[in-house]
C-alpha positions in Angstrom: -15.6 57.1 -190.8 -16.7 56.6 -194.4 -19.4 59.1 -195.3 -19.7 59.3 -199.1 -18.9 57.3 -202.1 -18.6 59.1 -205.5 -18.5 57.4 -208.9 -17.2 59.1 -212.0 -18.0 58.0 -215.6 -15.6 58.0 -218.5 -18.5 59.1 -220.8 -18.9 62.9 -221.2 -22.7 62.8 -221.3 -23.2 61.0 -218.0 -25.4 63.3 -215.9 -24.7 64.3 -212.3 -27.0 62.8 -209.7 -26.3 64.5 -206.4 -27.5 63.5 -203.0 -31.0 64.8 -202.2 -31.1 67.7 -199.8 -34.4 66.3 -198.4 -32.7 63.3 -196.8 -31.8 59.8 -197.6 -35.4 58.7 -198.0 -35.6 60.9 -201.2 -32.3 59.7 -202.7 -32.9 57.9 -206.0 -30.0 55.6 -205.4 -29.1 53.9 -202.1 -25.6 52.4 -201.6 -26.6 49.4 -199.3 -23.3 47.6 -199.2 -19.7 48.0 -200.4 -17.4 44.9 -200.4 -13.7 44.8 -201.1 -12.5 47.8 -199.1 -10.2 46.0 -196.7 -6.6 45.1 -197.3 -6.2 42.7 -200.2 -4.9 39.2 -199.2 -1.3 38.9 -200.4 0.1 36.0 -202.4 3.0 34.7 -200.4 5.3 32.5 -202.5 7.4 29.7 -201.0 9.2 26.6 -202.2 9.8 23.3 -200.3 13.1 22.6 -198.8 14.8 19.5 -200.0 15.9 18.0 -196.7 14.4 20.1 -194.0 11.0 20.8 -192.5 9.2 23.9 -193.7 9.6 26.0 -196.9 11.7 28.8 -198.2 10.2 32.3 -198.7 10.7 33.5 -202.3 8.6 36.7 -202.3 5.1 38.1 -202.1 2.8 40.4 -203.9 -0.7 41.9 -203.6 -3.0 41.1 -206.6 -5.9 43.2 -208.0 -8.7 44.5 -205.9 -12.4 43.6 -206.5 -14.9 46.2 -205.2 -18.6 45.2 -205.2 -21.3 47.8 -204.8 -24.9 46.9 -203.9 -27.2 49.8 -205.0 -30.9 50.0 -204.2 -33.2 51.9 -206.6 -35.7 54.4 -205.2 -37.6 55.9 -208.1 -39.8 59.0 -207.6 -42.2 57.8 -210.4 -42.4 61.4 -211.6 -39.1 61.9 -213.4 -37.3 58.7 -212.5 -38.7 55.2 -213.0 -37.0 51.9 -212.4 -36.0 51.6 -216.0 -34.6 55.2 -216.1 -32.5 54.6 -213.0 -31.0 51.4 -214.5 -30.2 53.4 -217.6 -28.4 56.0 -215.5 -26.3 53.3 -213.8 -25.5 52.0 -217.3 -23.7 55.3 -218.0 -21.4 54.8 -215.0 -21.0 51.1 -214.8 -21.3 49.4 -218.2 -19.0 46.4 -218.3 -15.5 47.1 -219.7 -15.9 50.8 -218.9 -13.2 52.6 -216.8 -14.5 54.2 -213.6 -13.2 56.2 -210.8 -14.4 55.9 -207.2 -13.8 58.5 -204.4 -14.4 57.6 -200.8 -14.8 60.6 -198.6 -14.1 60.2 -194.9 -14.5 62.6 -191.9 -11.4 61.4 -190.0 -8.9 60.7 -192.7 -8.0 62.1 -196.2 -10.4 61.4 -199.1 -9.1 58.5 -201.1 -9.6 57.4 -204.7 -9.1 54.3 -206.8 -9.5 53.5 -210.5 -10.9 50.3 -212.0 -12.7 48.6 -214.8 -16.3 47.5 -214.5 -16.6 43.7 -214.6 -20.3 43.3 -214.2 -23.6 45.1 -213.7 -26.3 42.8 -212.5 -29.9 44.0 -211.6 -32.5 41.8 -210.0 -35.2 43.2 -212.3 -38.1 41.0 -211.2 -37.6 41.4 -207.5 -40.0 43.5 -205.4 -37.0 45.3 -203.9 -34.8 46.1 -206.9 -31.1 46.1 -206.4 -28.1 46.4 -208.7 -24.8 44.7 -208.0 -21.7 46.4 -209.6 -18.4 44.5 -209.7 -15.3 46.6 -210.3 -11.8 45.2 -210.9 -9.0 47.5 -209.8 -5.6 46.4 -211.2 -3.8 48.8 -208.8 -5.2 47.7 -205.4 -4.1 50.7 -203.4 -6.3 53.6 -202.4 -4.6 57.0 -203.0 -5.3 60.3 -201.3 -7.1 62.7 -203.7 -5.1 65.7 -202.7 -1.3 65.5 -202.6 0.8 66.8 -199.8 3.4 69.4 -200.7 6.4 70.4 -198.4 9.1 72.9 -199.1 12.6 73.5 -197.7 16.1 74.7 -198.2 19.0 72.5 -199.5 22.6 73.3 -198.7 25.8 71.7 -197.4 25.2 70.1 -194.0 21.5 70.8 -194.1 19.2 69.9 -191.2 16.7 67.1 -191.7 13.0 68.0 -191.8 10.4 65.8 -190.1 7.8 64.7 -192.7 4.6 63.2 -191.2 3.1 60.4 -193.5 -0.3 59.2 -192.5 -0.8 56.5 -195.1 -0.6 52.8 -194.3 1.7 51.8 -197.2 5.1 53.0 -198.3 5.0 55.5 -201.1 7.3 57.2 -203.5 7.5 61.0 -204.1 8.5 63.7 -206.5 11.2 66.2 -205.7 12.3 69.4 -207.5 15.4 71.3 -206.4 16.0 74.8 -207.9 18.8 77.3 -207.7 18.5 80.1 -205.2 21.9 81.7 -204.5 25.6 81.1 -204.3 27.7 78.7 -206.2 26.1 76.1 -208.5 26.1 72.6 -206.9 27.2 69.5 -208.8 25.9 66.9 -206.4 22.6 66.2 -204.7 22.0 63.8 -201.8 18.4 62.8 -201.0 18.3 61.2 -197.5 15.5 59.4 -195.7 16.3 58.0 -192.3 19.7 56.6 -191.2 22.4 57.5 -193.8 24.2 54.3 -192.8 21.3 52.2 -194.2 20.2 54.4 -197.0 22.2 56.6 -199.3 20.9 58.2 -202.6 23.3 60.6 -204.4 23.2 62.1 -207.9 25.9 64.0 -209.8 23.5 66.7 -211.0 24.3 70.3 -211.8 21.8 72.9 -210.6 22.0 76.4 -212.1 19.8 79.5 -212.6 18.6 77.9 -215.9 18.5 74.2 -214.9 16.8 72.4 -212.0 16.9 68.9 -210.6 13.8 66.6 -210.7 13.4 63.1 -209.4 10.5 60.6 -208.8 10.8 57.5 -206.7 7.3 56.0 -207.3 7.6 52.3 -208.4 6.9 52.1 -212.1 7.6 55.8 -212.8 11.1 56.3 -211.4 13.3 59.0 -213.0 16.1 61.4 -212.3 16.5 64.4 -214.5 17.9 67.9 -215.2 15.3 70.2 -216.8 16.1 73.4 -218.7 13.9 76.2 -217.4 13.6 78.0 -220.7 13.2 75.2 -223.2 12.0 72.3 -221.0 14.7 70.0 -222.4 15.2 67.0 -220.2 18.6 65.3 -219.5 18.4 61.8 -218.1 20.6 61.3 -215.0 20.0 57.7 -214.1 23.6 56.8 -215.0 24.7 59.5 -212.5 22.9 57.9 -209.5 24.9 56.4 -206.7 23.0 54.0 -204.3 24.7 52.4 -201.4 24.8 48.7 -201.6 21.8 47.2 -199.9 19.9 50.5 -200.1 16.7 51.2 -202.1 15.3 54.3 -203.8 14.0 56.6 -201.0 10.4 55.9 -200.0 8.2 57.5 -197.3 7.0 55.0 -194.6 4.0 55.3 -192.3 4.8 57.6 -189.4 7.5 60.3 -189.0 10.2 60.4 -191.7 13.4 62.4 -191.4 13.9 63.9 -194.8 17.1 65.7 -196.0 18.2 67.3 -199.3 22.0 68.0 -199.2 24.1 69.8 -201.8 27.8 70.4 -202.0 27.7 74.2 -202.4 25.3 77.1 -202.6 21.7 77.4 -201.4 18.7 75.8 -203.2 15.0 75.5 -202.7 13.3 72.1 -202.8 9.7 71.0 -203.1 8.5 67.5 -202.0 5.2 66.2 -203.3 3.6 62.9 -202.3 0.1 61.2 -202.1 -0.7 59.0 -199.2 -1.5 55.4 -200.0 -3.8 53.1 -198.1 -4.0 49.3 -198.2 -7.6 49.5 -197.0 -10.3 51.9 -195.8 
């Protein structure tokens, strides 16, 4: 259940306005409605078939998200008047200004989303003053505020680890593999699910002074060796082997069998990911 909505301003001087400890009746701002929290309708692309009924599917995508907040003003007429409360909202929701929203829930992880304010419209001359805030979020997905971190051991013929992923959308992850003992490996296999369907292998040396790092998040994919002493990065994209028909490894909703396999020695690995949600 959604319990709290928090807004963060990109301006340093925007003051903090916490919830009143005396109850909702004393809160200066009341969030009366939030629209745009459900899954965004996808654009499904098709093309007509020349001599058959129906159409051919050519792909689909999810466009931007539009969140609309309806905020009621409840001045105390001592410190805060209607005009001062509208001025406070200007610091957070001036059009063109970037903003960050956090939605806190009591049954699922807190989720955040970033957007650009499209409009800030008060009904100044109404007896019950409200302000409507429209926010455009180019990335429509909600992301868990706190990442999940899991550690394990990599070695030849390693045993898969079950990773529980509670998001509602597939997500990429970051993975670091560091040397622990034994011979230095020259090959790393990252496996999610059935190896017959998915296979991701990298010719990557791992030593006491060099670790392996990868990220499978769309738009930020990389495979690297990183020198521990200097931080010098070596790009390993050309050393990646992906089985035909496979994709970069991604976590799916539910239980994922995750495996890091190396040809020799023993290594430590650290997996980090943030759950993604198509709607709240």
